[in-house]
N, C-alpha and C positions, 0 to 999 in steps of 0.2 A: 532918198529911198532907204539908205542905211539907218537914218534917224527913225523912220517909220517902223522898220523891222525891230530896232532896239526898243521902241516904245511898246510894241505888241508883245515881244518876248519877255519884257521886264515890267509888265503892267502894274504889278503889285508895288514896285518901288516908285514908279511914276505917279500912281494913284495917291500914295502917301504924300508926295510932294504937292500934288494938286489939291489935296485936302487942306494942307497948310495954307496954300495960296487962295483957293476959292472958298473954303469953309463950307457952309450949308449949300452954297450955290453949285457945288459939285453934283448934287442930286439933279439939278436942272440941266447941267452939262451932259451927264450920262443919259438923261431922259431924251435930250435932243439927238444924241448920237444914235441911240437905239431907234428912235423915230425915223431918222434920216436913212439909216441902214436898211430898214424894212419898208420905208414909205417913198423913197425917191429912187427911180431907176438909175440915176446918174451917180449914186453913191454906194455901190455894192462892195467897195473896197474897205469901208469902215469896219472896225472890229465888232463882232457880235458875240459869238460863243466864248471867245477868249476873254472879252471884256466882262461878261456875266460871271465867268469863273473867277476872275481876279477880284471883282467886286465882292463876291461871296467870301473869298479868302481874307480880304481886308475887313469885312464885317465881322469875321470870326475873331479878329484882334480887338474888336470893340471900337474901331475908328469910324464905322458907319453903322447905321441902323438897318438891320436885316429886313424888317417888315416894310420900312419905307421903300427900300430897294425893290422888294418883290412886288409890292402893289403899284408903285409908280412905273416901273419898267414893263410890267404886264400891260398897263394902260398904254404906254408908249408903243409897244408891239402891236396892240389892237388898232390904235389910231393910225399907225404907220401903214399897215396892210389895208385898212379902210381907205386911206388917202390914195394909196397906190392903185387900188381897185377903181376908185372914182376917176383917176387920171386915165387909166386904161379905157374905161368906158367912154369918157369924154373924147379921147383922141382916136378910139378904135376905128370907126368908120372913115374918119378923115384920113387916117394912115392908109386905108385900102382904097381910097378914091383914085380914079384915073388909071392909066396903064402903067403901073409901077411894078417892075420886075422883082423887086425885093419884098413887097407886101401884096401878095396875090389874094384875091377874094376866097379862093379855095382853101388857103391856109387858115383864114378866119373861120370858115365853116368846119374845118377839121378840129380847130381849137375848141370851138363851141361843143362839138360832139364829144371830144375828149373830156371836157370838164363836166358835161352832163352825166357822164358815166363814172369818172374817177375823181371828180372835183374835190370832194371832201377829203379823201386820203392825200391828194396832192397838196392841198393847202396846209394840212397838218404836218405831213412828212417834210415838206420843203423848208419848214422852220429850222430843221436840223442840218440843212445843206447851204453853206455860204454861197452867195451870188444867186443860187436858185430861188431862195426865199425872197430876194428882192424883185425877181421877175414874175414869180408865180401869181401874185395878186394882180399885177398889171395885165397879164395874159388872161386871167380870169375875167377881168373887166372887159377886155376886148372880146372874149368869147361869150359875152352876155350871160354869164352865170347868174342865177337868181341871187339877189343880194341877201335875202333872209338865210338862204342856205350857206352862202359864203360867210356871213357874219358869225353864224354858230361855229363853223369850223375855224374861223379866224380866232375867236375867243378861246376855243379849246387848244389850238396850236400855240397861241401866245402864252397861256398858262403853263402848258407842258414845257415849252422851250425855256422860258425865264426861270421857272421853279427848278427844272432839272439842272441847268448849268450853274445857277446861283447857289443852290443848296449843295451841289457837288463841291463848289469852291469853299463853301462855309464849313462843311464837315471834313473835307480832305485837305483844304488849303493850309490848315494850321499844323499839319503833321510835319515833323522836322525834316523828313526826307523830301517832302514836296516843297517846303520852303527852300531847302538847299539846292534843289534842281528845278526851281520854278519855271525857268525858261524852257527846259525840256518837257515839262508837263504841259505848258502852253502850246508848244510845238505839237505834242501828241494830241491835244484837244483839237487843234486846227486840222491835223491829218485825219483824225477820226471823222470830223465833220465833212471832210472832202470825199470820204468813201462813197456816199450815195451818188456823187458825180463821177467818180472814177470808174465804178463798175459798168455803167452804161457805155462809157467811152471805150473801155477795154473790150467789151463785147462787140461794139461797132467796128473796132479795129480788127478783131478776129474774123468777123463776118466779111469784111472787105478783103482780107487776105485769102479767105476761103473762096 
């Protein structure tokens, strides 16, 4: 666990080492990481926001091509969510078959109603919330959200997410103060990303106490 934390907080240093080791294959590696982080429900722990920021910072040094990163990782994000949606749609009814106390049919109906009303905003906004972005397309598939509607929001969300964090790393990652305290910046990126999850949790805790 300590090694994972060290990799995430010092991604710029580790990326430089990986560039020397993998060469151009690093583009394939980060493509697969972003795809898995958004496309597989079992891998929400993979770095997303912090990885994009670090990649942008490394690109600013000239070690990686910015436009290859932006285009390939946007495609990875789109394909990831599309895959996750398909898995949710394929497993959705099977999960709710039988008398299962964890997966009740009424929850499926509530999910479908929620996505019919707020689906677009949910798919786009969830891109900026770790863990949530991994489950949102899966639930969208279970909720039988129309794929054409989902796909358009998926594309917008992927573009916004990848371009925002990668370009932020590209323009700010080369600043001396950011390079000096890069681990703190990455920690800040992770914390800001968790805010959309923390606010509802805090509100639910306050309502329970009330």
